[in-house]
N, C-alpha and C positions, 0 to 999 in steps of 0.2 A: 297286840294280837290281831291277826287278820280276821275280818268278817267276810263271809261269803253270803251274798244276798240274792233273793229272788222276789218276785211280786206275783201274787195270785189274786185276781179280781174274780169273784164268783159270777156265775151266769153264763160262762162261755164253755169251751171244750175242755179247759184245764180244771183239774180237781186237786185236792190235797194229796192224792196218790202220785201225781206228777212231782209235787214238792218232795215227797219221800224218795222218789227215784233219783232226783237230782241231789238231794242231801246225801244219800248213800254213795253215789258216784264221787262226790266231793270227799267223803270220808275215805274212800279207797285210794284217792289220788293226790291228796294234799297231806304232806308229812308233818309240817309244822303246826304249831298251836293255832287253832282257828275256832270260830263259832259260825253256825249256819242260822241265818235269820230270814224270815219271810215277812214282807209287808202284805197283809191280807185283811179281808173283811169277814173271813170265816176261820174256824179253828184249823190249825195245821200241825203236822208232826214235828215241830221244831219251835224254837223261840219265835214269837210273833210280835210284830209292831202293827198296831191298828192302821189300816190303810187310810181311814178317816176322810175318804173322798168317794164319790160315786161316778167318777169318770170311767167310761166304758173301755173295754179292750186294752190296747197298749197304752192308752193315756194314763192309766194308773201308775205307770213308771215315773211320771213327773213328780209323784209324791216323795220319791227318794231325795229330791232336791229341797224338800221342806227343812227349814232349820231344826236341828235336833235329831234328825234321823241318822245321818252319817256322822259318827263320832271318832273315827279312826280309819286305818287302811281298810278299804272295802273293795271287793271284787264282785261285780254283778253278772249273773247269767240269766238269760231268758229261760223259761221252763222247758222249751223245746230244744234245749242244748244237751248233747250227750258227751260226757267226759270219758275219754278212752285211754288217757295216759297221764303222767305226772304233770301237775300244774304248779308252777312256781313263779308267781308274778314278781317282776323286777322292773317296775315302770317308773321312769324318772320324770313323771309329770304329776301335777296335782289332780288333773282330770284327763281321762283319755277314753276314746270310743273305738269301736270296731271300724276298720277300713272297709268300706263297701266292697262287696265282691263284684259289683256290676259297674260301678261308676267311680273313677279315681278321685274326683273332687267331692265325694259324698261320704258320710259316715253312717254307721249303723249303731243301733242301741242294744243289739243282742248280747254284747259283752261290753262292760264299762268298768272303768277303774277310778276310784277316789282315793287320794292319799290320806284324806282326813283334814288336810289343810286347804284353805281357800276353796271350799266347796262352792260351786256356782249357784248359790241360792236364788239368784235372779231368774233362773229358769222357772222355779216354782212361783216366786212372787209376781212375775209377769203373767204367767198362765192363769193363776188363780183369780186374777182381776176380771177376766172375761173368757172362761174356758169354752163356752159354747161357740163363741165367735171364732176362736182359734181352731177348734175342731172342724168347724164348717169350712174355714179357709183352707186348711191343709187337705181336706177331702176334695174340695173343688180343684186344687192345684197339684194334686199328686202326679208324680211322674217317675215311674220305676222306684228306686230306693228313696227318692225325695217324697216321703210320705209320713204322715203321722207324727209321733213323738220325736223321732230322730230328725225329721225335717225342722220341727219347731226348735229343738235344742241347737241344731246346726245354725239356724238363722239367728237365734237369740244370742249366741256366742260369736256372732259376726263371722261365721264360717271358719274361725280360727280354733279348730279342735284337734289336738294331737291324737294320733292313732296308736292303738295298743299292740298291733300285730307283731311289730319288731321286738317287743319286750315280753311277749307271752307266746312262746313257740308252739307250733302245731295247730293253729286255728285253721279249720277247713270248712268249706261249704259242702253240705251233703250233695246238693244238686250239681255242683261243679267238680267236686273231687272224689266223692265217695259212693256214687250210685252203682258203680261196678265192683269196687273193692275198697277196703279201708287202707289208705296209704300208710306206709310204715312209720312216717313221722307225725301222724295225726294224734292230737291230744284233745282237742276241743272241736266238736262237730256242731255246726250251726244249721238247724233246720228252719230256714226262713220260708214261710208259706207251706205248700204241700209238696211231697208227702210229709206227714207228721211222723215223729219217731214211732208212734203206736201203729203206723201203717206199714212199716218196714220190717219184713220178716227175714232176717239173715242171721247167720251164726254169730257175727260180731255184735249185732244189736242185742241178741239174747244175752250175750256175755256182759255188755256194758250198760244196758238200760233195763235194769231189773230191780 
């Protein structure tokens, strides 16, 4: 059975209500058997796995690579993702990430896929040894999409990370593809940075982010 996963770290702009909206959008758009799970340090309106780390912001996503968290086919979405159409993952890789919208040789962590086999646990085991040092390093050296957890994953896996876009149709960037209208083939809208979904007041947002 497919698991759809998100991560909520308390203390930021995201709340359990964002988890609910993503959960409901997944329910509307994934036909097959699945469960919706959130890694979080607070109560959420779905099955919860204890985040068990206090790493701030996007760094909490590294906890997904902890042994025992991923136990089968898993599709991950950032909380600022809006699902607008059918989602049917058919990814022929054990692990895959979003192709960066801005830089061809970089990946993003807003959408990720785990087959459940050969999970790259080394991402977690490496980071947990000195998290403050890694966070500081990637803050000092950030460059466009080369930033934060996705830059750390990219480097840890020696830049050899398959991308998910060709196997999960309809992935769009709000900034690049959707700020004027919703493309007909859009299914997954990534809101990286600002504006956030909560700041966009359009008819299609009211329909799909509710």
